[in-house]
C-alpha positions in Angstrom: 22.5 13.9 19.0 19.1 12.8 18.8 16.8 13.4 16.1 13.5 15.6 16.5 10.1 13.4 15.5 8.6 15.2 13.2 4.6 15.0 13.6 3.2 17.1 11.2 2.5 15.0 7.8 2.8 16.7 4.4 0.1 15.1 2.1 0.1 16.2 -1.7 -2.1 15.9 -4.4 -0.7 13.6 -7.1 -1.6 13.8 -10.6 -0.6 14.4 -14.6 1.8 17.2 -13.6 4.1 15.2 -11.2 4.0 12.6 -13.8 6.7 14.8 -15.8 10.0 16.2 -15.5 10.7 14.6 -12.3 8.4 17.0 -10.6 7.6 14.0 -8.0 10.9 14.0 -6.7 10.7 17.5 -6.1 7.7 17.2 -4.4 9.6 14.8 -1.9 12.3 17.2 -1.7 9.9 20.1 -0.7 9.3 18.0 2.4 5.9 15.2 1.3 6.2 12.6 3.1 2.9 10.7 3.1 1.8 7.8 0.4 0.6 4.5 -0.1 2.4 1.1 -1.3 0.5 1.0 -4.5 1.3 4.6 -5.6 5.0 4.0 -5.3 5.2 0.6 -6.5 3.4 1.7 -9.6 5.3 4.6 -10.0 9.0 2.6 -9.6 
């Protein structure tokens, strides 16, 4: 079964609310799929 290529990008604005209570994980689980290397390296 082939996977469909998703052409739509889901961009979210990250701020203080996503820094607590695993909210960033919830945003990603909801479908956000755009970010920067700097952002993810800082959060890791």
